[in-house]
N, C-alpha and C positions, 0 to 999 in steps of 0.2 A: 437612751444615754444623751442624756443636754450637753452638746458641745462648750468648753468655756470661750471665752474671748479672746483669748491667745491661738487656739484652734480656728476658730473662723476666722479673723485676720490672716493667717497660715494661708485657707485655703482657698480666700480671694487674692488674696497674692498670685499664688499660684493660676490661677483662672487667666488674672489680667497678662501675663509672661504668654499662655497659651494664644490665648486671644490676638497678643500684639505679634506673632510669632507666624500662625496663621496669617494675618491679614497682612503681615509683611509677606509671605509666600505669594498669596493672593496679587497683590501690587506687581509682585515681582513676574507673575504670568501676563497680566493683562499686561503690563510692561513691555515684556518678548513676543507677545501676541502685536500689539500694534507697532514695536518695531519691524517686525516680517511682514505685517502686512504695506506699513510703510514702504518696505522694500522692494515688493512686489506691485504695488499700485506708484511709485514714483523710478524708484531706479531701474526695476525691470519692467516695464509697463510697453514699451516698446516690442521687448523681446515676444513679450506674449501676444500681444495685439498682431505681432505679424502671427504666432501660431495659429490662433484665433483666424484669422483673414485665408490663411494656406487650408485649414479645416474646411471653408468656405468656399472658395474660390480653386479651379481647378484650371490649369495648363491643357490647351491639346495643341494637334499638328495639324495644317493644313497641307495637304499634298500640293506641290506645284503642278504648272501645266508642263507636260513630257514635251522637250524639244522638238519640232517637226524633221522629217528629212526631206528633199529636194533632188530631183534629177539636176543635171549641168544645165537642164534650160529652164529653169524656177517651178517646173512638176511637181506637185505634194505626192510622194510617196508615201508615207506616215501621216495621218492627220492625228487629229483630236477631236472628236465628233462627241456632243451632247447627246444624252439619250436620259429619259426615266426610267427611275427603278424604283420598284414594290418592294417597301421593307415591311418588318412588324416588329412587334416585341410580346414579347410571353405576360408581361407585366401586362400590360394595356388590352392584351387580346381575352386573356382569363381560359377560355376552353378552345385551345390553339387549334384542335383540329378540328372544330366547329367553323370558326374562322377560317380555317383554308379550303373547307370545303364549299363555303358563300364564296370566296373571293376565287377557287376553281371554274364557277358555276359562268360568274362574268369577266376572266379572264383566263386565257389559255393557259396553263400553266406546264414548264417541261415535267414531267413525271420524275427525272433520275436529279433534277435540280430542287423540285418538291421536297421529297425526301431527304435531300441532305439540308432544307432549310428545318426539317421537322429534329433533325440532330443538332443540328446547331443551336436553335431555339431551347428544347432541352440541357445542351452543355452550358448556355452562356448565363449570364447575369440575367434575370427578368426585364429588366431596364434597357438591357443591349440591344439595340436594333440589328436586325438577322435579314441579310437580303433575299427574296422568294421570288424575285422575275426582274430580270434587265434586259438593258433594249425596248422597253415597251412601246408600243403606239401612246401617239395621243387619247386616242379613244378611248384607250384603254384606260389612262388618266382619269378619264372623263368620267367615264362608270365608276369608278375605284371614290373620287370623289362625291358622287352625288349618290354614294349606295355611304357613305361616310359614316352615316350611324349605326348601319345595320354591319362596319367593318372596325370596330375596336381595336385599337391597337397596331392599323393598315396604314402607311404614311406612303404618299407618291414623290419621289424626291428629284431631282433635277441634277444629275450626275455626269463625268465627262468620260470617256474610254479611245482606245485608239484603234485605227480605222487604216483599213489598205486597200486603195483606189485602186488599184494598178491589180487587185487580188492574185493571183497564182502566178501573173509574169516578172514580178519582183520577190517572190515569196523568198530564192534563195539567195538573195543579195540582201533586203532588207532583214528579212526575217520577222519574226511577232514578239511579242510582250504576253506575258499570262500572269497570273496572281501569284505571289511568294509564297513558297512551299516551305514546309520542315527542310527537305530534301537541300530547298535551294539555299538555305538558311544553314544548314551543317556543313557546304561545299566553299563558302566565299566569306571571304575574311572581309568583314564590309559592317561596322558599327552603326551605320545610319539609322535613325529612331523610325526614319519613314517605313525601314521594312517591318516595323512589328505591325504596322496599321494592316486591318483584316482585307483580305483582298488587295490589297496596295500591288500593282503592275510593274515588274520588270522583265528586260529584256530577257529572251530565251535563247535567242541564237542570233549569227550572222552581224549583222550591224546592231542591229539595236542591243545585242547582248555585248557588245565588243565595246562597243561606245557609250555603257550603260551610265558611267559616271556623267559622262556627258550632257546626256537625253535629259537626265532624273531631275536635275536642278536641285534648290536644298528647299526644305520646309517654313513654310509660315507657323506662327503661332497666332491661336485665342486663347482667351480667358472667357472660362463661365461657369456660371454659379450654381450649385449643386447643394442638396438638402442632405442628412444627414445619415440620407439612406446612399446618396451618391448620385442621385437622377437629376439630370442638368433641368434647371430651371429656369435659365437666362443667359445670350449670351453680354459678357460684357462688353468686350474689343476685340480684336485681328488686326494682324500686321500679313500681309502678305507674302507670300516665298519668292523664292529669284527662278523666274520659268528654265526649263532644262535649255541648253545650247541648240541652236538649229544648224545643221548637219547638211552640206550638200553636197552629192554623191558625181563622179565623173560621167555614171551612165548617162543615156540619152534613152529616155524612156520612149519615143516613137522608134529606134531602133530594136530595142530591148523587146518591144510588144511582135515586132517583125521575126525578130529569131527564136520567138517562143511557140507563134503561129507557125513558123518553114519547119522547126523539130516535131511539130506536130505526128504523134502516131508512132514516132522512134522512140529510144534509148538510148538518149543523147546529149553532147556540151556543145555546148561555140562560144569563144571567147574572141571580143575583139579589141586590141591594144592600139592607139595612138601612138606609132614611136619615135613622135618626137620629145613625147613628155612622162611616155609610159601611162597614161591614161585610161583606163578601161571604158570602153564606148556602148560595150556590151557584151553580157556575161549570164547566158542563157543555159539551165541546164532540164531536160524531161524525162519523163512527165514530171509535173509539178503538182504545186496544191496550193490550197487560199487557207492565207495565212488569216485571211477572219476568224475563221472555225477555231483557233487556238486563243485569243484574248481572253475569253470568260472561263476556259477549260472547258475541254474536247470531248467527247461522249466516248465510253469503251467501245461502242462501234466503230465510229467514226477510226479509232484510234487503231483498233484491229485492220480496219480497210485499206489503212495510209501505210500498214506496218505491213500487209500484206501476207496476213496470217491466213490460212486454208487456203494457200492460194499454191500452187505446183510450184516447187521452188526453182523448178528450168524456166518458171516465165518470169520470176520475181523484175522488176526492172525499177525497185525503190524510189517511190515518188520524192522524199522524206531527204534525199542523198544531194547535196549539191554536186552534181560528177565534175562540174569545170575546177573545182581543188580539192574532192575529197575523194575523187574514182583515180587509179590508177593503173594506167595501160601497157603492156609494152607496146612499143612507138612505132615499132616496123620499120617500114624502109625511110620515115619520116625522119629515122636517126642518121641515115648514111652522111645526110653535110656535115657531122658531128666527127664520120670518122675520117671524110675526105680530107676535111681541113686541119684535121691531128695529125695527117699524113703531111699535106703540105707544107702546112708550119716547121715539122719533122723533114723535110727534105726526105723522107720516105721513098716518095714517086711523085715523078715531073707531071705536070698537066695534059703532058704529052703523051706520055708513056703507056703503053698499053698492054693490058691482060687479056688471056683468049680463055671466053667463055665458052664451055661444050655442053654444058646443062648440068656441069657438079664440077664439086672440087674434092677430091679425096687428103683428108687430112689426121695424122694418125689411127689410120686404117678404119677411118668413120668418115662415108660419106655425105657431103652434106650438100646441098640441091637448090639448083636455081629457079626460080618462077615458072620460068620457062624451060621446058625440058627440052626443047633440042638446043637450049642453047643463045647464045648471042653472037658469039664470033667472037672478034677483037673488038675490046673496048678502052676508052681512055674516060677522064673524069666524065669530061661533058657526058658523051655519050651513054656512062652508067648511072647517072645520073637521070638523064632523059628518059632513057628503059626499062631502069631502077634493075639493073643488073643487079644480081648478088652474088657472083662469083670474083667479078671484080673490088669487095669491097672484103670478102674472103681472104683476097691473098694480102692484099693492102693491109689492111690488120695485122697479119704476122710480122710484117716488116716492120711496123711503128709501136705494136704490142698495147698491152688494154691500159695499163698505169697512163700512157700520155694520150691517150682517146677518153679517156676519165676526164680526167682536167680539161679536156677539151670541152666535153659536155658539163661540166661544173663552171666553165668558163661562162659557156652560152645559158646557166642559168638550171642546169639539170641537176637532181640531186640535189635542189635547196628550197627550204620551206620559205615562202617570197609570202613578206609583212602584209598582208592585207584584213583588216579588219571583216573577217569571217571564220566560221567555226570548223574546228578538228581541219584543217591544212595539212595536205598528205604533205611529206616530204620524196616521196617515191626513192629511188634506187639507181644510184649511176654507181654500178660495181667495179673494184678494180681489188688487187691482188690483195692488200691487207684487208677489206671489205670482208673477202670469203674468209679468212683466217678469224674473222672477230666474229662473223654472224656465224659459219657453217663449220666452225673449225676443221677446213680438208684447204689443201694447195691447189690455186688458181691452175687451171689447164689450158694448153692453145684450144679445145676444141669448144670453152667457156667464150675467147675471143671470138671467134669466128661466130658465134652467134651472137655475142654483143654488137659485131662488126656492122648489121641489120637490126639493132632493135630489138631482139631476141633474147632467150636465155634469163639472166637476173636482172637488166633493165629495166625498169619501170618508172613511168613517168606519167605526168599529171597533163588536161588540156590545157591549164592555166601557165605550165613551164616549157608546153611544147609551142605557146604563142610566145613566151618571152623569148624563146631560142630564135624564133624568127625574124621577135623585133631585132634581136642583137646581129642576128647577120645580115639582117635588112640596112644598119646603121653601122653597124661596126661599136658599136657602143652599149656598156652596162644598162642596158634598160634596165628600171624597175615598175609594176605594175603599181597601180595606184588607183585606190579607189574612191578616196575620201579628197574632195575638191576643196574645202573649208569645213571649219570646225567656229560656229558663233560670228561668221564675217572674217577669218583670220586663214588666209594659203595654206594648206600643206604643202611641204618641198616638192618639187618639179622630180619625178625619175626620171630625166633624161639621159643620167648618167656618164661617164668618163668613158673616156677610150679602153677598148680592150685591148689595145696592143699587137693587134693583130695585121699580118701585111695585108696592102690593102690589095693586091695584085691576086692574093688569094681568095679574100672574100668575093672581090669581081669577078673571079669563074668561076664559084660556088651560086654566085647568083644568077649569072647567064646560066649555068646550069639549069636551073629552077625555072627562070625564064623561058628555054625550052621546053621543057615540062608539061607546062602550060598554051605554049603556042606554035611548037614543033609540030608537023604530022605524026610522026615517031613518038612525040612525047607519051607517057601515060593520060595524063590531064588534058589532053589538045582538046576531046568533046565538049570538055567545061569552060571553054577558054571567054576570056570578055572579048567583044568583037570590039570595039570602042578603044582606038588606037592608044587616046592620052590616059585612057585606064586600066592598059594592059596588065594581067596577072602573072607573078612568078610562083611557082607551086612545087609541092613534093606530095605525091600518093604515098600512099603506107595502109598494109594489108599486115596485122599479126595474128599468128595464129593463138587459138587456146586451147588447143588438140593435139598431140602427137599424131604424126604420120607415118602409120610401120611403112617398109619398105614392100608387103604384100598388096596393101592398099595401092603404092606406086606400081606394082607391076600390073594391079587389075584397073587402075585408071583411079586417081583422088577422086572421090566423093564431091560433089558440086556441093558450094554452103546452103544453097536452096533446097537441098535434099535434107541437108542434117536438121536435126531439132534445134531450136534457136539458138541456146543456150550453148551448141558444141560449134555456133559457125565463128569467124574470124571478124576482128575487129576491123572498121575502116577509119581510114584516119586521113587527113588533109590540113595542111599549115602552107600559108601564104603571106603574101605579100602585098600593094598595090600605091599605088601605079609604078610599074617596076622599076623605072628609069627615075621617081624624083617620090619612093616610097613613105606614105602616110599613115597606112595601115598594115598590121600585119593579123591575122586569122589564125584560129586552130580550131578544126572538128572532127570530133570522134562520136562515131555511133557504133553504140555496144550490137556485138553480131550483125555487125550492117552487112558484110560480105567483103566485097572491094574497094580499097578506098576511092577508085576511080568513080566508080557507079553509086557509090552509096554518101560518099564524104562530099567530094571535089564539089556536086552541083550545088550542094548546100552552101558551103561556105562562098562559090562563086555569086550565089543569088545574094547570099547576107553582105559580102563587099560590096557589090553593087549597090546595094542598098542604102551601106553607112557611107560610100562616095557620091552618091546622086544627092544624098542626106532625104531618100524618099524614093517611090516606085522608081524604077528607069526605066528608060525607052525601050522599047521593042527592039531598035538597033544595036542595044548592048550586048546582044544575043546573037549567038549562031544564027544565021539564018534558018537552018534545017530545025531548029527547036522555037521558032518563035510563036507558031500556033500554041503548042505544049506549053510554053512562058505565060503568053496571054491566060488561057483556062487557069493555068496557076497562079496568076496575079490575082484574080478576080478573088477564086475561092479563099484566097488567104486574106484579102482585104475586107471579104464578108466574115470570115475567123476575127480575125481583128477587131473589127465592131460587136460582135458579139459575145466580147470578152467580158465578164463582168464577174465580181466576188459571187463564189460559190459553184465557179461551175466544177462537174466533176475530172476527180485525178486522170480519169483514162481519157478524159477530150484533149488535152494538153501535151 
């Protein structure tokens, strides 16, 4: 049907309107797109440029150089050594097992480290390098480089790691570092991103651990260009971090070397303190271990050996324990100065008042024995310390009471945790009536006081505490032990301490009795005296029981220490200061299950003290004439042993 003119005109008009609307809509859309593009390209250009840059450039951390640790004379105790490390990327290697096999034919790889590397290569991203071998020689690096075409993905890199030049001699002082573990991250509240770097090393024990934040330093940064897969293409720039602070200790490495050599073959501890400022000059524990083996991660076999797993429990000598601060022992007769000073200060007994010793004292239907079965006869303060009479202190302690004895012990540094940058420092026990009620839920008994008066019963002390006690008796001041001389060149506070407020006459009487212990023919330490008049020593022997002696055994005759199993023998102790008339050093020595203090601990203390006073090997004239031949042989043996000390020496050799 044919449209009329009117219909045709209406249709054209409708089409024109539609086109106009459509065109307008298109223009609107184009305008909106144009405006958005202008906004993106002009208004938000900087923002998107930054996002694109961040997608292309990654920031990385640069581990700082760890601070060094020195002795008092500038001898390096903890250093940073450069070494070569072999790494591998799974992406570059392709067939990991084949490339590792080729590498193993060129470089001897540790089986445990190799297995761990396989696990890490499988777990990490293919382009992340994994350490296959550490501390390899230059010859190994050369072999890797020469055979590079056959070892795709393998790279030899220059790294830096901790090294301990003094080896086992400083293990219980400096400690060691090791890779950060999940356990470390779980127990420390430290947000430092350095801890997230694979195999980053932190302090695990002793000074390395306690001064970790000072020694660590702060990280540097680097910008690297990466591709879409995240692989590093090139390094754009870097800002080095701040190295860790250097730390200077108060210990003298030469004296420490001698102490460790002198303790050789024993399970023992010795500590020397400078009484004028509290500086620790030597602090040795034996047996020891080589801290270098811990730096990159210790093997299971060596860990079991150091923990003495599989060894008879009665023979455990605990090479990993720092016995100077972590070991606590009944102080035995070295505690008698505490009881004596408490009684003198309280006026419970005069210095010339005597107590008769018949070999025992009955207290509340219990018989307490003196070490001398026949008794010592009439004893005053001087004679009781000189000959180490037990009965005198049994009687005196009942007059003064445990609370005043304990207060004197605490004044002299016992039962106190001394603040040193060492791990697991023990507080020991300085018991009184309140302590027993709280710790044991029992009332204090008079027999407890009698036992405590001679350093037995509940009393426990560390060698460090005994050395501090001796320094305080020698000076009358609250000497505080100090192990760190300076951090980053800034001196730490002196440990000279304030006056203890004790009567100087009472202190003088106790010091005089200690002098007689070592210099009077009837003194228990006379055989190990110092012959040089200007360096005469004032000391006190101690022997502490670790087993109960029954009446039946006493009637039959007490079994000699040498006839007992090692772990049932008495501990041997000796404390001293010298020179007696102008004290410079105080010393404490504990020999675990060593037997008598006069025979096992006193000779070690005398020899170490002479080494400190002479700042090296003393002349034979410093020793009693009867022992000079034996001392000459000992000096030759110890000098040879000190020369042979190298990192890696076995623990039982210490």
